[in-house]
C-alpha positions as a Markdown table, in Angstrom:
| # | Residue | x | y | z |
|---|---|---|---|---|
| 1 | Met | 1.9 | 46.0 | -41.5 |
| 2 | Ile | 3.4 | 43.1 | -39.6 |
| 3 | Phe | 1.9 | 44.1 | -36.3 |
| 4 | Asp | -1.6 | 44.4 | -37.6 |
| 5 | Tyr | -2.0 | 40.7 | -37.0 |
| 6 | Glu | -2.6 | 39.4 | -33.5 |
| 7 | Phe | -0.7 | 36.1 | -34.2 |
| 8 | Met | 2.4 | 38.2 | -35.1 |
| 9 | Gln | 2.0 | 40.2 | -31.9 |
| 10 | Asn | 1.9 | 37.0 | -29.9 |
| 11 | Ala | 4.8 | 35.6 | -31.9 |
| 12 | Phe | 7.0 | 38.6 | -31.2 |
| 13 | Ala | 6.1 | 38.6 | -27.5 |
| 14 | Ala | 6.7 | 34.9 | -27.2 |
| 15 | Ser | 10.0 | 34.8 | -29.1 |
| 16 | Gly | 11.2 | 37.8 | -27.1 |
| 17 | Leu | 10.5 | 36.1 | -23.8 |
| 18 | Val | 12.1 | 32.9 | -24.9 |
| 19 | Gly | 15.1 | 34.6 | -26.4 |
| 20 | Leu | 15.7 | 36.5 | -23.2 |
| 21 | Val | 15.6 | 33.4 | -21.0 |
| 22 | Ala | 17.5 | 31.1 | -23.5 |
| 23 | Gly | 20.3 | 33.7 | -23.9 |
| 24 | Val | 20.9 | 33.9 | -20.1 |
| 25 | Val | 20.4 | 30.2 | -19.3 |
| 26 | Gly | 22.2 | 29.1 | -22.4 |
| 27 | Tyr | 25.3 | 31.2 | -21.6 |
| 28 | Phe | 25.8 | 29.2 | -18.4 |
| 29 | Leu | 25.0 | 25.9 | -20.1 |
| 30 | Val | 27.8 | 26.5 | -22.6 |
| 31 | Leu | 30.1 | 27.9 | -19.9 |
| 32 | Arg | 29.6 | 24.6 | -17.9 |
| 33 | Arg | 30.1 | 22.5 | -21.1 |
| 34 | Gln | 26.6 | 21.0 | -20.7 |
| 35 | Ala | 25.2 | 21.8 | -24.1 |
| 36 | Phe | 24.4 | 18.1 | -24.6 |
| 37 | Ala | 22.1 | 18.3 | -21.6 |
| 38 | Gly | 20.0 | 20.9 | -23.3 |
| 39 | His | 19.8 | 18.6 | -26.4 |
| 40 | Ala | 18.7 | 15.6 | -24.2 |
| 41 | Leu | 16.1 | 17.6 | -22.3 |
| 42 | Ser | 14.5 | 18.7 | -25.6 |
| 43 | His | 13.9 | 15.1 | -26.5 |
| 44 | Val | 12.6 | 14.5 | -22.9 |
| 45 | Gly | 10.2 | 17.3 | -23.6 |
| 46 | Phe | 9.0 | 15.5 | -26.7 |
| 47 | Ala | 8.3 | 12.4 | -24.7 |
| 48 | Gly | 6.5 | 14.4 | -22.1 |
| 49 | Ala | 4.3 | 16.2 | -24.6 |
| 50 | Thr | 3.3 | 13.0 | -26.4 |
| 51 | Gly | 2.7 | 11.2 | -23.1 |
| 52 | Ala | 0.5 | 14.1 | -21.9 |
| 53 | Ala | -1.5 | 14.1 | -25.2 |
| 54 | Leu | -2.0 | 10.3 | -24.8 |
| 55 | Leu | -3.5 | 10.9 | -21.3 |
| 56 | Gly | -5.6 | 13.9 | -22.5 |
| 57 | Trp | -3.5 | 16.5 | -20.7 |
| 58 | Asn | -1.9 | 19.8 | -21.8 |
| 59 | Pro | 1.2 | 18.9 | -23.8 |
| 60 | Leu | 3.1 | 22.0 | -22.6 |
| 61 | Leu | 2.5 | 21.1 | -19.0 |
| 62 | Gly | 3.5 | 17.5 | -19.7 |
| 63 | Met | 6.8 | 18.8 | -21.2 |
| 64 | Val | 7.5 | 20.9 | -18.1 |
| 65 | Ala | 6.8 | 18.1 | -15.7 |
| 66 | Val | 8.8 | 15.4 | -17.4 |
| 67 | Thr | 11.8 | 17.6 | -18.2 |
| 68 | Leu | 11.9 | 18.7 | -14.6 |
| 69 | Leu | 11.9 | 15.1 | -13.5 |
| 70 | Ala | 14.6 | 14.2 | -15.9 |
| 71 | Ser | 16.8 | 17.2 | -15.0 |
| 72 | Ser | 16.6 | 16.3 | -11.4 |
| 73 | Trp | 17.7 | 12.8 | -12.2 |
| 74 | Met | 20.6 | 14.1 | -14.3 |
| 75 | Gly | 21.8 | 16.5 | -11.7 |
| 76 | Leu | 21.6 | 13.9 | -8.9 |
| 77 | Leu | 23.4 | 11.1 | -10.7 |
| 78 | Ala | 26.2 | 13.1 | -12.2 |
| 79 | Glu | 28.8 | 13.4 | -9.4 |
| 80 | Lys | 31.0 | 15.7 | -11.5 |
| 81 | Leu | 30.5 | 17.6 | -14.7 |
| 82 | Glu | 32.8 | 15.0 | -16.3 |
| 83 | Asp | 30.2 | 12.3 | -15.6 |
| 84 | Ala | 27.3 | 14.3 | -17.0 |
| 85 | Asp | 27.5 | 13.1 | -20.6 |
| 86 | Val | 27.1 | 9.4 | -19.6 |
| 87 | Val | 24.0 | 10.2 | -17.5 |
| 88 | Thr | 22.6 | 12.6 | -20.2 |
| 89 | Ala | 23.0 | 9.9 | -22.9 |
| 90 | Ala | 21.0 | 7.4 | -20.8 |
| 91 | Val | 18.2 | 10.0 | -20.3 |
| 92 | Leu | 18.3 | 10.8 | -24.0 |
| 93 | Ser | 18.0 | 7.2 | -25.0 |
| 94 | Leu | 15.1 | 6.5 | -22.7 |
| 95 | Ser | 13.2 | 9.6 | -23.7 |
| 96 | Leu | 13.5 | 8.9 | -27.4 |
| 97 | Gly | 12.1 | 5.4 | -26.9 |
| 98 | Leu | 9.2 | 6.6 | -24.8 |
| 99 | Gly | 8.4 | 9.4 | -27.3 |
| 100 | Met | 8.2 | 6.9 | -30.1 |
| 101 | Leu | 6.1 | 4.5 | -27.9 |
| 102 | Phe | 3.6 | 7.2 | -27.0 |
| 103 | Leu | 3.3 | 8.2 | -30.7 |
| 104 | His | 2.6 | 4.6 | -31.6 |
| 105 | Phe | -0.4 | 4.4 | -29.2 |
| 106 | Tyr | -1.8 | 7.9 | -30.0 |
| 107 | Asn | -1.9 | 8.3 | -33.8 |
| 108 | Gly | -4.1 | 11.3 | -33.4 |
| 109 | Phe | -1.1 | 13.3 | -32.1 |
| 110 | Ala | 1.0 | 12.5 | -35.2 |
| 111 | Ser | -0.3 | 15.5 | -37.1 |
| 112 | Ala | 0.9 | 17.8 | -34.2 |
| 113 | Ser | 4.3 | 16.2 | -33.9 |
| 114 | Ser | 5.7 | 18.4 | -36.7 |
| 115 | Ser | 5.1 | 21.5 | -34.6 |
| 116 | Leu | 6.8 | 19.8 | -31.7 |
| 117 | Leu | 9.8 | 18.8 | -33.8 |
| 118 | Phe | 10.3 | 22.0 | -35.7 |
| 119 | Gly | 8.3 | 24.6 | -33.6 |
| 120 | Asn | 5.4 | 26.8 | -34.6 |
| 121 | Val | 5.7 | 30.2 | -32.9 |
| 122 | Leu | 2.9 | 31.6 | -35.1 |
| 123 | Ala | 0.5 | 29.3 | -33.4 |
| 124 | Val | 1.2 | 30.8 | -29.9 |
| 125 | Asp | -2.1 | 32.1 | -28.4 |
| 126 | Arg | -2.7 | 34.4 | -25.4 |
| 127 | Ala | -3.0 | 31.6 | -22.9 |
| 128 | Thr | 0.3 | 30.1 | -24.0 |
| 129 | Leu | 1.9 | 33.5 | -24.0 |
| 130 | Trp | 1.0 | 34.1 | -20.4 |
| 131 | Leu | 2.3 | 30.6 | -19.5 |
| 132 | Leu | 5.6 | 31.4 | -21.2 |
| 133 | Ala | 5.8 | 34.7 | -19.3 |
| 134 | Ala | 5.3 | 32.9 | -16.0 |
| 135 | Met | 8.0 | 30.4 | -16.9 |
| 136 | Ala | 10.3 | 33.3 | -17.9 |
| 137 | Val | 9.9 | 34.9 | -14.4 |
| 138 | Ile | 10.6 | 31.6 | -12.7 |
| 139 | Cys | 13.7 | 31.0 | -14.8 |
| 140 | Leu | 15.2 | 34.5 | -14.5 |
| 141 | Gly | 14.3 | 34.6 | -10.8 |
| 142 | Gly | 15.9 | 31.2 | -10.2 |
| 143 | Met | 19.1 | 32.3 | -12.1 |
| 144 | Ala | 19.4 | 35.4 | -10.0 |
| 145 | Ile | 19.1 | 33.3 | -6.8 |
| 146 | Ile | 21.8 | 30.7 | -7.8 |
| 147 | Ala | 24.0 | 33.0 | -9.9 |
| 148 | Arg | 26.9 | 33.4 | -7.5 |
| 149 | Pro | 27.3 | 29.7 | -6.5 |
| 150 | Leu | 26.7 | 28.7 | -10.1 |
| 151 | Ile | 29.4 | 30.9 | -11.4 |
| 152 | Phe | 31.8 | 29.8 | -8.7 |
| 153 | Ala | 31.0 | 26.1 | -9.2 |
| 154 | Ser | 31.3 | 26.5 | -13.0 |
| 155 | Leu | 34.7 | 28.3 | -13.1 |
| 156 | Gln | 36.4 | 26.8 | -10.1 |
| 157 | Pro | 34.5 | 23.6 | -9.2 |
| 158 | Glu | 37.2 | 22.2 | -6.8 |
| 159 | Val | 37.7 | 25.4 | -5.0 |
| 160 | Ala | 33.9 | 25.9 | -4.8 |
| 161 | Gln | 33.5 | 22.5 | -3.2 |
| 162 | Ala | 36.3 | 23.2 | -0.7 |
| 163 | Arg | 34.6 | 26.4 | 0.2 |
| 164 | Gly | 31.4 | 24.6 | 1.1 |
| 165 | Val | 29.4 | 25.1 | -2.1 |
| 166 | Asn | 27.0 | 22.1 | -2.6 |
| 167 | Arg | 27.8 | 21.4 | -6.3 |
| 168 | Arg | 25.2 | 18.7 | -6.6 |
| 169 | Leu | 22.4 | 21.0 | -5.4 |
| 170 | Val | 23.6 | 23.8 | -7.7 |
| 171 | Ser | 23.6 | 21.3 | -10.6 |
| 172 | Val | 20.1 | 20.1 | -9.8 |
| 173 | Leu | 18.7 | 23.6 | -9.5 |
| 174 | Phe | 20.4 | 24.8 | -12.7 |
| 175 | Leu | 19.3 | 21.8 | -14.7 |
| 176 | Gly | 15.8 | 22.4 | -13.5 |
| 177 | Leu | 15.9 | 25.9 | -14.9 |
| 178 | Val | 17.4 | 24.5 | -18.1 |
| 179 | Ala | 14.4 | 22.1 | -18.3 |
| 180 | Ile | 11.9 | 25.0 | -18.1 |
| 181 | Cys | 13.9 | 27.0 | -20.6 |
| 182 | Thr | 14.1 | 24.1 | -23.0 |
| 183 | Thr | 10.3 | 23.7 | -22.9 |
| 184 | Gln | 10.0 | 27.3 | -23.8 |
| 185 | Cys | 12.4 | 27.0 | -26.7 |
| 186 | Ile | 10.4 | 24.0 | -28.1 |
| 187 | Gln | 7.5 | 26.3 | -28.6 |
| 188 | Ile | 9.5 | 28.6 | -30.8 |
| 189 | Val | 12.0 | 26.4 | -32.8 |
| 190 | Gly | 10.9 | 22.8 | -31.9 |
| 191 | Val | 12.7 | 19.8 | -30.3 |
| 192 | Leu | 15.2 | 19.3 | -33.1 |
| 193 | Leu | 16.3 | 23.0 | -33.2 |
| 194 | Val | 16.6 | 23.8 | -29.5 |
| 195 | Phe | 20.3 | 24.4 | -30.0 |
| 196 | Thr | 19.4 | 27.4 | -32.2 |
| 197 | Leu | 18.3 | 29.6 | -29.3 |
| 198 | Leu | 19.7 | 27.8 | -26.3 |
| 199 | Val | 23.3 | 27.3 | -27.5 |
| 200 | Gly | 23.8 | 29.3 | -30.6 |
| 201 | Pro | 23.8 | 32.9 | -29.2 |
| 202 | Ala | 25.7 | 31.8 | -26.1 |
| 203 | Ala | 28.4 | 30.0 | -28.1 |
| 204 | Thr | 28.7 | 33.1 | -30.3 |
| 205 | Val | 29.2 | 35.4 | -27.4 |
| 206 | Gln | 31.6 | 33.2 | -25.5 |
| 207 | Gln | 34.1 | 33.6 | -28.4 |
| 208 | Leu | 34.6 | 37.1 | -27.1 |
| 209 | Thr | 36.5 | 38.0 | -23.9 |
| 210 | Leu | 33.7 | 39.4 | -21.7 |
| 211 | Pro | 32.8 | 39.3 | -18.0 |
| 212 | Val | 30.2 | 36.6 | -17.1 |
| 213 | Val | 27.4 | 39.1 | -16.5 |
| 214 | Ala | 28.1 | 41.1 | -19.6 |
| 215 | Gly | 28.4 | 37.9 | -21.6 |
| 216 | Ala | 25.0 | 36.6 | -20.4 |
| 217 | Leu | 23.3 | 39.9 | -21.2 |
| 218 | Leu | 24.8 | 40.1 | -24.7 |
| 219 | Ser | 23.8 | 36.5 | -25.3 |
| 220 | Ala | 20.2 | 37.3 | -24.3 |
| 221 | Leu | 20.2 | 40.4 | -26.6 |
| 222 | Leu | 21.6 | 38.3 | -29.5 |
| 223 | Ala | 19.0 | 35.6 | -29.0 |
| 224 | Ile | 16.1 | 38.1 | -29.0 |
| 225 | Ala | 17.5 | 39.8 | -32.1 |
| 226 | Glu | 17.8 | 36.5 | -34.0 |
| 227 | Ala | 14.3 | 35.5 | -33.0 |
| 228 | Trp | 12.7 | 38.8 | -34.0 |
| 229 | Ala | 14.7 | 39.0 | -37.3 |
| 230 | Gly | 13.7 | 35.5 | -38.1 |
| 231 | Leu | 10.0 | 36.4 | -37.6 |
| 232 | Val | 10.3 | 39.4 | -39.9 |
| 233 | Leu | 12.1 | 37.4 | -42.6 |
| 234 | Ala | 9.5 | 34.6 | -42.3 |
| 235 | Phe | 6.6 | 37.1 | -42.7 |
| 236 | Tyr | 8.0 | 38.7 | -45.9 |
| 237 | Thr | 9.3 | 35.5 | -47.5 |
| 238 | Asp | 6.7 | 32.9 | -46.3 |
| 239 | Trp | 9.6 | 30.6 | -45.4 |
| 240 | Pro | 9.5 | 28.8 | -42.0 |
| 241 | Thr | 10.4 | 30.9 | -39.0 |
| 242 | Ser | 12.5 | 28.1 | -37.5 |
| 243 | Phe | 14.7 | 28.1 | -40.7 |
| 244 | Trp | 15.4 | 31.8 | -40.5 |
| 245 | Ile | 16.2 | 31.8 | -36.8 |
| 246 | Thr | 18.5 | 28.8 | -37.3 |
| 247 | Ala | 20.2 | 30.4 | -40.3 |
| 248 | Leu | 20.8 | 33.7 | -38.4 |
| 249 | Ser | 22.1 | 31.9 | -35.4 |
| 250 | Ser | 24.6 | 29.8 | -37.4 |
| 251 | Ser | 25.7 | 32.8 | -39.5 |
| 252 | Ala | 26.3 | 34.9 | -36.4 |
| 253 | Tyr | 28.4 | 32.2 | -34.8 |
| 254 | Leu | 30.5 | 31.6 | -38.0 |
| 255 | Ala | 31.0 | 35.4 | -38.5 |
| 256 | Val | 32.2 | 36.0 | -35.0 |
| 257 | Arg | 34.4 | 32.9 | -35.0 |
| 258 | Phe | 36.0 | 34.0 | -38.3 |
| 259 | Ala | 36.4 | 37.6 | -37.1 |
| 260 | Val | 38.0 | 36.5 | -33.8 |
| 261 | Arg | 40.4 | 34.0 | -35.3 |
| 262 | Lys | 41.5 | 36.0 | -38.3 |
| 263 | Pro | 43.9 | 38.3 | -36.4 |
| 264 | Arg | 45.5 | 35.3 | -34.7 |
| 265 | Met | 46.0 | 33.6 | -38.0 |
| 266 | Arg | 47.7 | 36.6 | -39.4 |
| 267 | Gln | 49.9 | 36.9 | -36.4 |
| 268 | Ala | 50.9 | 33.3 | -36.6 |
| 269 | His | 51.7 | 33.8 | -40.3 |
| 270 | Val | 54.0 | 36.7 | -39.5 |
| 271 | His | 55.9 | 34.6 | -37.0 |
């Protein structure tokens, strides 16, 4: 049976935790049109992990530290959401360069770079699982604290600023939570496939007309379902888990997009 193996138990627990957080955080990331920021922070995490390995530190802690630093920079420099892409691109370019530089000086880490790039949820041990659980508590607790001003600043930014909401502070705090969530996602699907869990389920759900809270919860449930289904398929096919999670996430997005648009297309054809 699939749960007879401890590594599968750890994998299901880890992917469930990460799916929960990624679904909630990713929903607001897509709502604020900052998906590019999640992509950039994943590459920042790669630089942090390689740099930490070069210094003999824990790569996961290196990812957390560097992504938090980069997210603060991105939040402080971007005056408005419209400016965020330029700042994000600068952070992305720098992190890619640093990641390659660290790999150049520490060849011993090259063998582990594949796990960072594409993820390896089956290698999650108990210690990493507890660390992921702690990060999940921080992320969800932080989202609960900033939820109201975050929703206000995301849907009506000018009105929120006029009402005294500190948009820059909200942005910094939110991107800090995105940084932690991104680090979690890297453990499951890797740097190159962070969009799979962080953006895929959220983008799928936001095609539906739902209240914000209901949408965030549905996004989390969808992310968990895709992660667990990917694990089951990987176990019985011996294909990479990251592939299955990515395939399921993309399929769900395309299916919902087609289903939502089809009635509109028919209506347009009638008129």
